VOPAGU-2260 file (C-alpha; in pm, 1 decimal, decimal comma):
REM VOPAGU-2260
SITE   aa  ch    i         X         Y         Z
SITE  UNK   A    0    2106,2    -434,5   -3959,8
SITE  UNK   A    1    2028,4    -313,5   -3631,5
SITE  UNK   A    2    2175,2     -34,9   -3444,7
SITE  UNK   A    3    2230,9     -24,3   -3099,8
SITE  UNK   A    4    1983,9     280,2   -3064,7
SITE  UNK   A    5    1714,9      73,1   -3241,6
SITE  UNK   A    6    1810,8    -196,6   -3002,7
SITE  UNK   A    7    1794,5      52,0   -2703,8
SITE  UNK   A    8    1496,8     216,3   -2791,7
SITE  UNK   A    9    1331,2    -140,0   -2833,8
SITE  UNK   A   10    1390,3    -216,0   -2474,4
SITE  UNK   A   11    1263,6      61,0   -2351,9
SITE  UNK   A   12    1006,0      27,8   -2525,8
SITE  UNK   A   13     918,4    -353,9   -2438,3
SITE  UNK   A   14    1054,0    -249,7   -2063,8
SITE  UNK   A   15     703,7    -239,9   -1906,2
SITE  UNK   A   16     584,1    -573,7   -2063,4
SITE  UNK   A   17     893,9    -746,1   -1900,1
SITE  UNK   A   18     853,7    -590,0   -1566,1
SITE  UNK   A   19     462,7    -630,2   -1505,1
SITE  UNK   A   20     538,8    -978,4   -1601,0
SITE  UNK   A   21     795,6   -1129,1   -1443,0
SITE  UNK   A   22     612,0    -994,9   -1127,8
SITE  UNK   A   23     308,7   -1120,6   -1229,2
SITE  UNK   A   24     459,3   -1468,5   -1234,6
SITE  UNK   A   25     674,1   -1442,0    -934,5
SITE  UNK   A   26     389,5   -1319,0    -729,3
SITE  UNK   A   27     122,8   -1574,1    -836,7
SITE  UNK   A   28     410,3   -1832,3    -772,5
SITE  UNK   A   29     383,9   -1701,5    -378,5
SITE  UNK   A   30      15,7   -1665,9    -386,0
SITE  UNK   A   31       9,7   -2076,2    -358,0
SITE  UNK   A   32     181,2   -2001,0     -10,5
SITE  UNK   A   33    -229,6   -1894,1     107,3
SITE  UNK   A   34    -144,2   -1522,7      42,3
SITE  UNK   A   35    -448,5   -1369,1     -69,9
SITE  UNK   A   36    -279,2    -999,2    -164,3
SITE  UNK   A   37      10,2   -1144,5    -353,6
SITE  UNK   A   38    -261,2   -1370,2    -549,0
SITE  UNK   A   39    -436,4    -994,9    -612,2
SITE  UNK   A   40    -137,5    -815,6    -688,3
SITE  UNK   A   41      -9,8   -1055,2    -959,4
SITE  UNK   A   42    -333,5   -1042,7   -1110,9
SITE  UNK   A   43    -256,5    -658,6   -1142,2
SITE  UNK   A   44      45,6    -728,5   -1320,9
SITE  UNK   A   45    -121,7    -904,8   -1552,2
SITE  UNK   A   46    -364,9    -650,3   -1611,9
SITE  UNK   A   47     -38,4    -356,6   -1633,9
SITE  UNK   A   48     124,6    -633,8   -1905,4
SITE  UNK   A   49    -220,5    -639,5   -2111,6
SITE  UNK   A   50    -182,2    -267,8   -2107,0
SITE  UNK   A   51     152,0    -175,8   -2213,0
SITE  UNK   A   52      51,8    -456,6   -2541,5
SITE  UNK   A   53    -205,5    -231,8   -2588,1
SITE  UNK   A   54       6,3      44,6   -2603,4
SITE  UNK   A   55     218,6    -164,1   -2839,3
SITE  UNK   A   56     -47,7    -232,4   -3072,3
SITE  UNK   A   57    -184,0     193,6   -3055,8
SITE  UNK   A   58     174,1     287,2   -3157,1
SITE  UNK   A   59     283,4       7,9   -3346,6
SITE  UNK   A   60      12,5    -172,2   -3545,6
SITE  UNK   A   61    -271,7      85,0   -3535,8
SITE  UNK   A   62    -455,9    -118,5   -3771,3
SITE  UNK   A   63    -499,1    -388,0   -3478,5
SITE  UNK   A   64    -562,4    -169,1   -3210,7
SITE  UNK   A   65    -916,0    -136,2   -3248,4
SITE  UNK   A   66    -977,2    -519,0   -3215,6
SITE  UNK   A   67    -766,6    -495,4   -2881,1
SITE  UNK   A   68    -919,3    -218,2   -2747,0
SITE  UNK   A   69   -1212,7    -383,6   -2501,2
SITE  UNK   A   70    -911,6    -536,2   -2390,2
SITE  UNK   A   71    -694,9    -254,3   -2311,5
SITE  UNK   A   72   -1028,9     -82,7   -2159,1
SITE  UNK   A   73   -1142,2    -356,9   -1901,3
SITE  UNK   A   74    -789,2    -429,9   -1808,6
SITE  UNK   A   75    -716,3     -31,2   -1743,5
SITE  UNK   A   76   -1016,3      42,5   -1585,5
SITE  UNK   A   77    -956,0    -295,6   -1343,3
SITE  UNK   A   78    -595,5    -214,2   -1235,0
SITE  UNK   A   79    -693,2      52,8    -949,6
SITE  UNK   A   80    -975,9    -156,7    -846,7
SITE  UNK   A   81    -721,9    -464,2    -813,0
SITE  UNK   A   82    -476,3    -207,7    -685,7
SITE  UNK   A   83    -733,0     -90,8    -426,2
SITE  UNK   A   84    -847,0    -449,1    -313,8
SITE  UNK   A   85    -468,5    -528,7    -298,4
SITE  UNK   A   86    -408,8    -228,2     -10,9
SITE  UNK   A   87    -763,3    -380,9     130,2
SITE  UNK   A   88    -583,0    -676,2     166,1
SITE  UNK   A   89    -299,0    -570,7     325,4
SITE  UNK   A   90    -492,7    -329,8     573,2
SITE  UNK   A   91    -840,1    -424,2     677,4
SITE  UNK   A   92    -978,9    -680,7     478,6
SITE  UNK   A   93    -841,0   -1053,9     517,9
SITE  UNK   A   94    -997,9   -1222,7     253,7
SITE  UNK   A   95   -1186,2   -1158,9     -83,2
SITE  UNK   A   96   -1521,1   -1090,4     -85,1
SITE  UNK   A   97   -1839,7   -1161,4    -338,9
SITE  UNK   A   98   -1889,8    -764,9    -260,5
SITE  UNK   A   99   -1552,2    -674,9    -449,5
SITE  UNK   A  100   -1701,4    -714,2    -727,3
SITE  UNK   A  101   -1836,1    -341,2    -758,6
SITE  UNK   A  102   -1585,7    -186,9    -767,9
SITE  UNK   A  103   -1505,4    -365,2   -1140,7
SITE  UNK   A  104   -1862,5    -219,5   -1283,0
SITE  UNK   A  105   -1729,6      45,9   -1480,5
SITE  UNK   A  106   -1466,6    -198,9   -1626,4
SITE  UNK   A  107   -1706,4    -425,0   -1685,1
SITE  UNK   A  108   -2024,9    -205,1   -1821,5
SITE  UNK   A  109   -1765,2       5,8   -2028,0
SITE  UNK   A  110   -1587,2    -317,8   -2228,6
SITE  UNK   A  111   -1962,4    -456,6   -2291,2
SITE  UNK   A  112   -2093,9    -142,1   -2446,7
SITE  UNK   A  113   -1746,6     -96,6   -2646,7
SITE  UNK   A  114   -1790,8    -471,2   -2799,5
SITE  UNK   A  115   -2146,9    -410,5   -2852,6
SITE  UNK   A  116   -2098,6    -110,5   -3073,4
SITE  UNK   A  117   -1768,7    -178,0   -3250,1
SITE  UNK   A  118   -1958,1    -527,8   -3355,4
SITE  UNK   A  119   -2271,0    -293,7   -3509,3
SITE  UNK   A  120   -1967,5     -76,3   -3699,9
SITE  UNK   A  121   -1904,9    -121,1   -4096,9
SITE  UNK   A  122   -1547,3    -170,4   -4237,3
SITE  UNK   A  123   -1539,0     226,4   -4334,8
SITE  UNK   A  124   -1698,9     322,4   -4011,2
SITE  UNK   A  125   -1419,1     140,8   -3821,8
SITE  UNK   A  126   -1165,9     306,2   -4039,2
SITE  UNK   A  127   -1296,1     649,3   -3934,9
SITE  UNK   A  128   -1333,1     590,2   -3570,6
SITE  UNK   A  129    -985,8     438,5   -3603,2
SITE  UNK   A  130    -886,5     799,2   -3730,9
SITE  UNK   A  131   -1101,6    1009,1   -3468,8
SITE  UNK   A  132    -892,4     780,5   -3173,4
SITE  UNK   A  133    -574,4     859,9   -3354,8
SITE  UNK   A  134    -628,8    1241,7   -3374,9
SITE  UNK   A  135    -804,0    1281,5   -3048,6
SITE  UNK   A  136   -1096,1    1462,8   -3236,4
SITE  UNK   A  137   -1453,7    1306,7   -3418,0
SITE  UNK   A  138   -1523,7    1396,2   -3786,4
SITE  UNK   A  139   -1800,8    1675,6   -3849,6
SITE  UNK   A  140   -1964,3    1377,1   -4087,0
SITE  UNK   A  141   -1924,5    1117,2   -3848,6
SITE  UNK   A  142   -2229,9     895,7   -3793,7
SITE  UNK   A  143   -2408,1     886,5   -3428,1
SITE  UNK   A  144   -2310,5     482,1   -3369,1
SITE  UNK   A  145   -1961,1     623,1   -3443,0
SITE  UNK   A  146   -1975,9     933,4   -3167,3
SITE  UNK   A  147   -2133,7     669,6   -2931,0
SITE  UNK   A  148   -1809,6     415,9   -2992,2
SITE  UNK   A  149   -1567,4     723,4   -2966,2
SITE  UNK   A  150   -1762,0     905,9   -2647,0
SITE  UNK   A  151   -1762,3     571,1   -2503,1
SITE  UNK   A  152   -1371,7     550,6   -2563,6
SITE  UNK   A  153   -1334,3     900,2   -2397,3
SITE  UNK   A  154   -1553,5     819,1   -2078,0
SITE  UNK   A  155   -1370,7     525,3   -2052,9
SITE  UNK   A  156   -1005,3     763,0   -1991,1
SITE  UNK   A  157   -1210,3     976,9   -1775,2
SITE  UNK   A  158   -1305,7     682,8   -1596,7
SITE  UNK   A  159    -967,0     620,4   -1557,9
SITE  UNK   A  160    -836,5     936,1   -1419,2
SITE  UNK   A  161   -1133,0     950,8   -1177,4
SITE  UNK   A  162   -1030,9     622,3   -1013,7
SITE  UNK   A  163    -661,3     728,1    -967,0
SITE  UNK   A  164    -730,0     995,8    -755,7
SITE  UNK   A  165    -970,8     755,1    -598,3
SITE  UNK   A  166    -738,2     535,3    -517,6
SITE  UNK   A  167    -480,4     713,0    -416,5
SITE  UNK   A  168    -662,7     864,9    -142,4
SITE  UNK   A  169    -874,2     597,5     -33,6
SITE  UNK   A  170    -530,8     408,2      20,2
SITE  UNK   A  171    -392,9     621,8     217,4
SITE  UNK   A  172    -699,0     617,6     484,4
SITE  UNK   A  173    -650,6     268,1     439,6
SITE  UNK   A  174    -272,1     234,2     539,7
SITE  UNK   A  175    -393,8     509,9     820,3
SITE  UNK   A  176    -624,9     304,9     953,4
SITE  UNK   A  177    -380,2     -27,5     943,1
SITE  UNK   A  178    -114,0     180,9    1119,4
SITE  UNK   A  179    -335,9     290,5    1416,0
SITE  UNK   A  180    -407,5     -92,7    1468,2
SITE  UNK   A  181     -68,4    -264,5    1443,7
SITE  UNK   A  182       4,4      48,8    1690,9
SITE  UNK   A  183    -200,7     -86,7    1935,6
SITE  UNK   A  184    -141,6    -443,4    1928,2
SITE  UNK   A  185     245,1    -490,4    1892,4
SITE  UNK   A  186     538,1    -324,7    2046,5
SITE  UNK   A  187     741,2    -375,5    1734,2
SITE  UNK   A  188     513,4    -355,2    1440,0
SITE  UNK   A  189     758,6    -287,0    1162,9
SITE  UNK   A  190     741,6    -626,0     972,7
SITE  UNK   A  191     335,9    -552,8     953,3
SITE  UNK   A  192     379,0    -187,5     850,4
SITE  UNK   A  193     303,2    -109,6     478,1
SITE  UNK   A  194     416,4     292,4     484,4
SITE  UNK   A  195     526,5     193,3     114,8
SITE  UNK   A  196     239,2     269,2      52,7
SITE  UNK   A  197     252,6     573,7      58,4
SITE  UNK   A  198     570,1     629,0    -181,6
SITE  UNK   A  199     390,0     417,5    -436,4
SITE  UNK   A  200      51,7     632,7    -405,7
SITE  UNK   A  201     318,9     944,3    -464,1
SITE  UNK   A  202     492,4     745,8    -776,9
SITE  UNK   A  203     115,7     683,1    -894,9
SITE  UNK   A  204      16,7    1081,6    -899,7
SITE  UNK   A  205     340,3    1167,1   -1054,8
SITE  UNK   A  206     278,3     909,7   -1335,0
SITE  UNK   A  207     -69,0    1080,4   -1423,1
SITE  UNK   A  208      46,6    1412,9   -1410,7
SITE  UNK   A  209     286,2    1308,0   -1711,7
SITE  UNK   A  210      35,6    1116,5   -1852,5
SITE  UNK   A  211    -175,3    1447,5   -1861,8
SITE  UNK   A  212     130,9    1653,2   -2023,6
SITE  UNK   A  213     191,0    1369,9   -2290,4
SITE  UNK   A  214    -190,0    1355,7   -2371,7
SITE  UNK   A  215    -124,7    1713,7   -2402,8
SITE  UNK   A  216     141,6    1658,6   -2643,5
SITE  UNK   A  217     -58,6    1405,8   -2821,9
SITE  UNK   A  218    -113,4    1075,1   -2944,0
SITE  UNK   A  219     -16,8    1184,7   -3305,4
SITE  UNK   A  220     353,1    1315,8   -3204,3
SITE  UNK   A  221     433,5    1017,4   -3048,5
SITE  UNK   A  222     372,6     804,2   -3364,5
SITE  UNK   A  223     572,5    1057,8   -3567,2
SITE  UNK   A  224     849,0    1008,4   -3303,8
SITE  UNK   A  225     935,7     714,8   -3124,1
SITE  UNK   A  226    1219,8     838,3   -2927,5
SITE  UNK   A  227     965,5    1027,8   -2736,6
SITE  UNK   A  228     808,0     701,1   -2602,7
SITE  UNK   A  229    1156,6     601,2   -2426,6
SITE  UNK   A  230    1041,9     884,1   -2132,1
SITE  UNK   A  231     704,1     749,4   -2041,0
SITE  UNK   A  232     825,2     368,5   -2111,3
SITE  UNK   A  233    1077,9     415,9   -1814,2
SITE  UNK   A  234     875,0     579,2   -1600,8
SITE  UNK   A  235     575,4     306,8   -1618,2
SITE  UNK   A  236     857,5      43,3   -1606,4
SITE  UNK   A  237     974,2     209,6   -1264,4
SITE  UNK   A  238     683,4     272,5   -1121,0
SITE  UNK   A  239     575,8    -109,3   -1196,4
SITE  UNK   A  240     858,4    -250,0   -1061,3
SITE  UNK   A  241     856,0     -59,6    -726,4
SITE  UNK   A  242     481,2    -213,2    -657,3
SITE  UNK   A  243     614,4    -555,7    -758,7
SITE  UNK   A  244     917,1    -548,0    -557,0
SITE  UNK   A  245     767,8    -392,3    -278,5
SITE  UNK   A  246     461,3    -613,4    -298,5
SITE  UNK   A  247     685,4    -913,7    -332,3
SITE  UNK   A  248     898,4    -834,4     -12,6
SITE  UNK   A  249     548,0    -765,1     179,5
SITE  UNK   A  250     483,7   -1184,3     300,8
SITE  UNK   A  251     245,9   -1053,5     599,2
SITE  UNK   A  252    -134,0    -947,3     528,6
SITE  UNK   A  253    -429,4    -841,0     731,8
SITE  UNK   A  254    -546,0   -1182,8     696,8
SITE  UNK   A  255    -202,8   -1284,7     897,8
SITE  UNK   A  256    -345,5   -1021,1    1181,9
SITE  UNK   A  257    -687,0   -1127,6    1194,0
SITE  UNK   A  258    -559,4   -1477,7    1239,1
SITE  UNK   A  259    -336,9   -1356,3    1519,8
SITE  UNK   A  260    -663,2   -1082,1    1694,9
SITE  UNK   A  261    -894,7   -1481,9    1637,0
SITE  UNK   A  262    -645,3   -1679,7    1817,0
SITE  UNK   A  263    -532,2   -1448,8    2109,5
SITE  UNK   A  264    -805,1   -1260,7    2166,5
SITE  UNK   A  265    -896,4   -1252,6    2558,5
SITE  UNK   A  266   -1178,0   -1367,5    2729,9
SITE  UNK   A  267   -1396,0   -1076,7    2766,0
SITE  UNK   A  268   -1406,7   -1094,9    3092,7
SITE  UNK   A  269   -1447,3    -754,1    3326,9
SITE  UNK   A  270   -1177,7    -693,2    3543,7
SITE  UNK   A  271   -1259,8    -705,4    3945,1
SITE  UNK   A  272   -1285,6    -301,8    4043,8
SITE  UNK   A  273   -1099,0    -194,6    4354,6
SITE  UNK   A  274   -1292,9     100,8    4471,1
SITE  UNK   A  275   -1004,4     197,6    4694,4
SITE  UNK   A  276    -843,1     288,7    4445,2
SITE  UNK   A  277    -819,8     672,7    4399,7
SITE  UNK   A  278    -811,1     811,3    4053,6
SITE  UNK   A  279    -976,7    1162,0    3966,2
SITE  UNK   A  280    -917,7    1202,0    3585,6
SITE  UNK   A  281   -1029,2     893,4    3474,7
SITE  UNK   A  282   -1301,6     567,6    3542,4
SITE  UNK   A  283   -1263,8     360,7    3838,6
SITE  UNK   A  284   -1174,0      57,2    3593,2
SITE  UNK   A  285    -939,0     202,5    3404,7
SITE  UNK   A  286    -807,3     311,0    3715,6
SITE  UNK   A  287    -724,9     -37,8    3789,5
SITE  UNK   A  288    -590,2    -149,1    3474,3
SITE  UNK   A  289    -342,2     121,4    3507,4
SITE  UNK   A  290    -226,5       8,8    3820,5
SITE  UNK   A  291    -193,3    -349,1    3720,7
SITE  UNK   A  292     -13,7    -165,2    3414,2
SITE  UNK   A  293     210,6      29,5    3572,0
SITE  UNK   A  294     316,2    -260,4    3865,7
SITE  UNK   A  295     333,9    -549,9    3536,1
SITE  UNK   A  296     587,3    -298,9    3390,6
SITE  UNK   A  297     747,9    -198,8    3708,5
SITE  UNK   A  298     790,7    -534,7    3914,7
SITE  UNK   A  299     849,3    -740,8    3565,1
SITE  UNK   A  300     972,1    -519,6    3334,7
SITE  UNK   A  301     802,2    -715,6    3037,4
SITE  UNK   A  302     808,0    -444,0    2798,9
SITE  UNK   A  303    1225,6    -563,3    2710,9
SITE  UNK   A  304    1045,0    -840,6    2512,7
SITE  UNK   A  305    1090,0    -765,0    2187,6
SITE  UNK   A  306     771,7    -926,7    2031,5
SITE  UNK   A  307     537,5    -796,0    2325,5
SITE  UNK   A  308     139,6    -794,1    2224,3
SITE  UNK   A  309     -87,3    -647,1    2371,8
SITE  UNK   A  310    -283,8    -982,7    2445,7
SITE  UNK   A  311      61,6   -1057,4    2654,8
SITE  UNK   A  312     -14,6    -765,6    2860,9
SITE  UNK   A  313    -380,3    -903,5    2909,4
SITE  UNK   A  314    -326,5   -1229,5    3029,3
SITE  UNK   A  315     -49,6   -1087,3    3235,9
SITE  UNK   A  316    -335,9    -876,3    3432,8
SITE  UNK   A  317    -613,1   -1063,5    3336,7
SITE  UNK   A  318    -850,9    -805,5    3134,6
SITE  UNK   A  319    -927,8    -811,5    2737,3
SITE  UNK   A  320    -764,0    -640,7    2454,9
SITE  UNK   A  321   -1070,1    -365,0    2474,2
SITE  UNK   A  322   -1051,2    -233,1    2803,9
SITE  UNK   A  323    -662,4    -312,6    2813,0
SITE  UNK   A  324    -626,5     -40,1    2462,3
SITE  UNK   A  325    -876,2     165,9    2617,5
SITE  UNK   A  326    -761,7     231,1    2971,7
SITE  UNK   A  327    -410,4     306,7    2808,5
SITE  UNK   A  328    -569,7     557,5    2551,4
SITE  UNK   A  329    -761,0     752,2    2880,6
SITE  UNK   A  330    -486,2     712,5    3108,8
SITE  UNK   A  331    -171,6     781,4    2859,3
SITE  UNK   A  332    -322,3     972,2    2562,3
SITE  UNK   A  333    -117,1     694,0    2375,0
SITE  UNK   A  334    -190,0     365,8    2217,6
SITE  UNK   A  335      13,0      19,7    2308,8
SITE  UNK   A  336     325,9      94,1    2099,0
SITE  UNK   A  337     374,9     414,3    2242,9
SITE  UNK   A  338     377,0     350,6    2565,4
SITE  UNK   A  339     612,9      63,9    2533,4
SITE  UNK   A  340     840,1     235,6    2404,2
SITE  UNK   A  341     829,8     472,8    2631,0
SITE  UNK   A  342     909,5     283,3    2891,7
SITE  UNK   A  343    1158,3     113,4    2641,3
SITE  UNK   A  344    1337,9     437,1    2624,6
SITE  UNK   A  345    1317,8     508,1    2961,7
SITE  UNK   A  346    1499,4     210,6    3062,5
SITE  UNK   A  347    1756,6     293,5    2747,8
SITE  UNK   A  348    1829,3     593,3    2933,1
SITE  UNK   A  349    1928,1     459,5    3257,3
SITE  UNK   A  350    2171,1     215,4    3052,3
SITE  UNK   A  351    2356,4     485,9    2931,1
SITE  UNK   A  352    2427,0     679,7    3159,4
SITE  UNK   A  353    2549,3     361,5    3406,5
SITE  UNK   A  354    2907,2     370,3    3421,2
SITE  UNK   A  355    2968,1      -0,7    3411,6
SITE  UNK   A  356    2765,9      83,4    3046,6
SITE  UNK   A  357    3006,8     310,0    2874,6
SITE  UNK   A  358    3155,6      47,1    2669,3
SITE  UNK   A  359    2801,5     -63,0    2545,5
SITE  UNK   A  360    2789,7     -25,4    2200,2
SITE  UNK   A  361    2424,3     140,8    2075,9
SITE  UNK   A  362    2341,9    -173,1    1894,5
SITE  UNK   A  363    2358,7    -361,3    2271,5
SITE  UNK   A  364    2156,2    -104,2    2431,2
SITE  UNK   A  365    1885,2     -61,5    2177,1
SITE  UNK   A  366    1833,2    -514,7    2193,3
SITE  UNK   A  367    1865,7    -503,9    2559,5
SITE  UNK   A  368    1607,3    -281,2    2620,6
SITE  UNK   A  369    1329,8    -459,0    2340,1
SITE  UNK   A  370    1395,0    -303,8    2060,4
SITE  UNK   A  371    1400,8    -523,4    1692,9
SITE  UNK   A  372    1704,3    -291,2    1534,5
SITE  UNK   A  373    1933,2     -37,1    1598,4
SITE  UNK   A  374    1722,1     219,8    1325,3
SITE  UNK   A  375    1393,7     145,9    1514,1
SITE  UNK   A  376    1580,0     288,3    1855,1
SITE  UNK   A  377    1724,9     585,8    1704,0
SITE  UNK   A  378    1387,2     706,3    1547,3
SITE  UNK   A  379    1195,8     638,6    1842,0
SITE  UNK   A  380    1449,3     814,5    2110,2
SITE  UNK   A  381    1504,4    1078,8    1888,8
SITE  UNK   A  382    1108,6    1108,8    1888,1
SITE  UNK   A  383    1076,2    1119,3    2241,4
SITE  UNK   A  384    1419,0    1259,7    2353,3
SITE  UNK   A  385    1443,7    1541,7    2062,6
SITE  UNK   A  386    1810,7    1422,8    2009,7
SITE  UNK   A  387    1988,3    1076,1    1937,5
SITE  UNK   A  388    2107,8     825,6    2245,8
SITE  UNK   A  389    2473,9     915,7    2166,5
SITE  UNK   A  390    2369,7    1259,3    2166,7
SITE  UNK   A  391    2222,7    1192,9    2492,6
SITE  UNK   A  392    2517,1    1012,6    2627,3
SITE  UNK   A  393    2755,4    1334,5    2524,3
SITE  UNK   A  394    2524,6    1544,6    2689,7
SITE  UNK   A  395    2526,4    1350,7    3060,8
SITE  UNK   A  396    2869,4    1325,8    3002,2
SITE  UNK   A  397    3021,6    1661,4    3041,5
């Protein structure tokens, strides 16, 4: 009769498969809405499913693991390249390219060599190889073919570890580039933000440390006591759920951004230089743009528009995005989003101090000044002023 403990153990051991398969199917369905990022993340989830199935083979039916190992090798060595490709599609790359195949070369090569070596092994050699894999050590009298197969397995694990650290640090760089881009184009970049990738990266590093610890304990310890498998199963389920849930909510990608850039990019026409403008610290063209920009912001107060984009300002002052973005950087040492937020906060400070605004809620002031949410308003106000809006109101009321 099955006990409650055995049921709990089975749920824990199988949960990574259920979680990765669940998100794989959901993301595949949503990918039909022309979302290439969801499609790649879906393949990532299916690869994770195969990896977790491989773990079950290893611990529950070790005699059959030998035949499943090539699938496990290919899936595991494709996992981080798929994740990196997914981050690329969110941050800097609109579509999958043929050149992306290069990231999967280690998976292809090591899987093919694994298959070739295993085809050549005899039944007794297979038994010897399995013993070596489960114990983690080669027999002294192992044949050259067994050694080659075993070392191929070890190399695949080493490559997997290298891929992890490369993927984490590369994705950090991609997220940074993406954030710089959206802050140069949009006054409300929250919807395109992919800061959650940082949390996933940290989780991946923690999982890798846990994996190193589990490997130091040895696979034989887990074979002898299945209870020890509960901890890694829960950890793996958690990180896969985090990636799946966050990715499912991420409806925008770089494809969305690149289409908007193509559609709204201004004509590359240089503006006429007004030589009467006298700015000693910046070049004449930047000075002209700065003058027109300040006039636009002070007279029309376009910064109060919640969805203001850099192209909207381009149309107003008859310049192109490159010139405007460069001029803002030179004249103010800010990006477009930072400049707009500076004006919005100044407007908010005026509203807070007005007598007729005494009964204004912070929510009302936030939306009045063009912020998309109260949280954004509170965060940016604190960044620029060093205190919260409530503290600012209280300070000036005294």
